[in-house]
N, C-alpha and C positions, 0 to 999 in steps of 0.2 A: 504494500500500500504506500503510495507516494503522498508526502505532506506538502502543502503549499507553504510558501515563505522561506526565509533563510534557514540554512542548516543549523541544527542545534550543536552548540559547542560542548565537547566532552569536558567533564570536570578535570581540573589540572592536578594530577597526583604529585606527591613529593618526588623530586628527581631521585633516580636510583643510580648509584655508582656500583658497577660490577667489577669485581676483582676475583677471578677464578670462580669459586663456588659461593663467595660471600656477597651479600646484598647490603649496601649501606644507603640509608635514606639521609636526607638533610638533617632530620631530627637526631638520627644516630650520630652523625658526624659532629653536630653541635654539642651533644651530650658528652662525647669523647673529649672534645676540646675543653669543655668546662671542667671535666674530671681531671684532665692534665693540669689545667691552671690551678685548681684547688690543691692538687698534689704538690705543686711547686711552691705555691704562695699561701695556702690556707684559704678558708672561706671568706676572709675579709679582703682578699686581693693584695695583701702585703705579706712580706716574709714573716713567718711565724716567730713571735718573740718568746724566748724561753729564759727562765731564771738562770743565774750563774750556776755553773756545774752541770748544765744540761744544754742540749742542742736539738734542732728540729730534725726528726727522722722521717723518712718516706717509706718505712718498711711495712706500714699497716694499710696500704691500699690508697683509697681516695683521700683520706685525711691524714696529714702529717701530724705528729705529736712530739712532745718534748721527752727526751730520754736522757739518762745520765751519761756524762762523758765516760769514754772507755778508760781503762787503766793506762796510766802513763800520759794522759792528756788532761787539759784543764780549760775552763772558761770562767774568767773572773768577773764578767759583766753580765747584766741583764739586757736582753734584746736578741735580735737575729744574729746569726753568725755561728761558725764552726768551733769545735774544741781544738786547741792548739797543743802541740807536743811539748812535754816538760823537758827541761834541759838536763844535761848530765846523765844520770842513771835512769831518768824518766819515771820518777815516783810521784804519783798524784797525792794531794793532801786536801783536807777540809772538804771531803766529798766531791772532789773534782773542781773545786773553786780555786785551787792554788796548787803549788808543787812544793815538794820537800827539798830543802837544801841542807848540806852538812854543817857541822860545827864551824863557827867563824864566818858563815855566809848567810845571807837572807835572799828571799826570792823577789825578783822584779819581773812583772809580767810584760812591761814595755808595750802594752796595747794602747795605741793613741786613741783618745776619745774625748768627747765633750759631753758632759752630763748637766742636767738642770737641777739646781739646789734650791729653787724657789718656784713660786707660782708664776706662770706666764700669762700674757693677755694678748688680745688681737693686735694692739699697737706695739707690744714688746714680746714677740713670740720666742720660744726656746724649743728647738728640735734636737734631741739627743743624736749623737753621731759616734759610731764605733768603727774603728779600722781606718778612718781617714786621718791624714796628717794635718789637714787644714780645712778651713771653711769660712763662710761669711755670715755676719749678723746684721740685721736691719731693724732699727727701732724708731718709734715716733713718740713725741711728747703729746700730752693732752692739753691743748691751749685753754680749755674750759676749767681746768683744775689748777688753781694757783698754789704756790708754796711747794712743798716736797712731793715728788711722785716716785714711788718705788717702781723700778722697771725689772728687767730680767736679772737673774743671778745664775752664773754658770761656773762649772769647774772644768778646767782644761787639764788633761792628764797626758803626760808624754815625757820624752827625754829632756826637753827644754821648752816648756810651755810659754807661749808669747801671745799678747794681744796688741793690736794696732788700730788706732782710730784713723781710717783712711779718708773718710768724708764726714764733715760735721757742718750742718747748716742750722744756725740758731738766730732767733730774734727775741730778745728779752728772756732768754732761757740759757741755763748753763748745765753742762753735763758733769756729773760728779761720779767718780769711780772709787770704790773701796776694794782694796787688794789684800788677799791673804795667801801667804806661802804655806802650803799644807804638807804635813808629814804622811798623810794617808789619803786614799781616793775619796773618802767621805768628808775630809777636812774636819775631823774630830779634834785634832791638835794642829795648831797653826801659829804663825807669826805674822802679825798685821804690818803692812807697809803704810807709809803716810797716805792719807786721802788725797785724791787728785781732783782739782777743779779745772775743767777743760772747756775752752771756748773756741778752739780752732782745730783743724785736722793736723795729722802728722805725729801725734803723741804715740809712744810705744813703750811697752814694759815687757821684760823677759825675766822669768823666775829662775832662781838657782836650784829650786826643788823640783820634784816630779809632778806636783799638783799645784795649780794656781786657781784660786777662786776669785771671780770678778763680779762685783755687784754694780749694776748700772742704775743710776738715779738721775732724775731731772730736778732742777730747781727753777721753777717758773715764777718770775717776778710779777707781783700783783700791781694793779693800777694801770696797766697798759692795754690799749685796745687791740694791739697786734702782738701776738706771741706765737712762736712756732719753734719746733726743734725736730731735726731728723738726723739719724746717725747711721753710718755704714762702718762696721769694724770687721777686721779679719782676725782669725785666731789660728795658731799653729802649735802643734804638739812637738815640733822638732823633727829631726831625722829618724827614720825607721830603725828599730833595733830589735833583735830577736829576744824572746824571753830568756832569762839567765839567772844564775846564782852569783850575787855580787858580794865581795868581802865586807864584813862589818866595818863601819867607819872607825876612825881613831876615837879612843875613849869609850868604846862600847865592846861588847863581847856576846858570844852565843855558844852554849855548850851542848846543844841538842841538834838532832837531825829531824827537821820538820819545817813547817811553813811559818814559824814564829819570827817575829822581828828580833833584832839584836837588842840586848839590854844595856842600859847606861851604867857606867862604872859609878861607884859611890862618889859623893860630893868631893870635888877637887882632885879626884884620882884620875890617872891617865893610863892609856893602853895603846898598843900599836894596832894598825889596821889589820883586820882579820883575826882578832884575838878569839880564842876558843874556850876560855874559862874565866871565872871571876878572879882567879889567882893572877891573871895577867894584868889586872888593874893595880897600879902601884902609886905611891905618893910621889909627887914631883919634888925636886930639890928644894929644901927649905921647909918642908912639911913632914910630919911624922904620923904614924898610925898604921893599923893593919888593914889597908884597903882591900887586900886579897881575900879577906874573910867577911867583907861587908861592913866592917866597923869603921 
């Protein structure tokens, strides 16, 4: 029977890709691509962030998960990234968060990173970075908020952490930097440097320690109809260096094989670099006492 009018169009089926005996539809191909993406980056579309001592494994199929670092490796930071090999004999410590070093030596992971030690805002964002030796920071002042404004607070960890103000545009606003040279990655113990009031670009500071905390603040002068402040700064963790066991500094010692830090000699006592026991701490010329027994 013949119908009048234009021919009826067939329904458009999903395209089919043939490869041998396999049949792949567009939906199948998209599902496979999505599964691969999730395997590599997780459901959020970003590299999976894991706690220190663990890394993202792809062993469980479609969804990666955090698993403990293998023996002889470590990961000292929280975030995406792989576990690194321990130096020397390759002995992990602190559940894969560090490595063990022999007497007279302490462990330095030497992983360059920038961490955020305070809250960030839209005008003063802070994005953690691990594994990169340098980066850029961009901050803005809030002209509607007079007086002091707390901005970002960062910690730069590396061989020779440095911060540089490369561009500063201000009108009735001043940039104020507070600097702490820290003994540890969390800046629990530190020595503060003089506060810096900055009104032009070109200022730079490099720390002699492995960790530098920088607090950015704005001082906005009141009573002015026009106020503005914008900053571009660069940070650097220094040159790359492999994880290693370094000798205890002079006037300190370490008598254990683990991830512990070196101990300070008793007050006024001195010791040579790499000292392995308390008995290595002695009184300098002109002083008496039994420093080697802790007295």
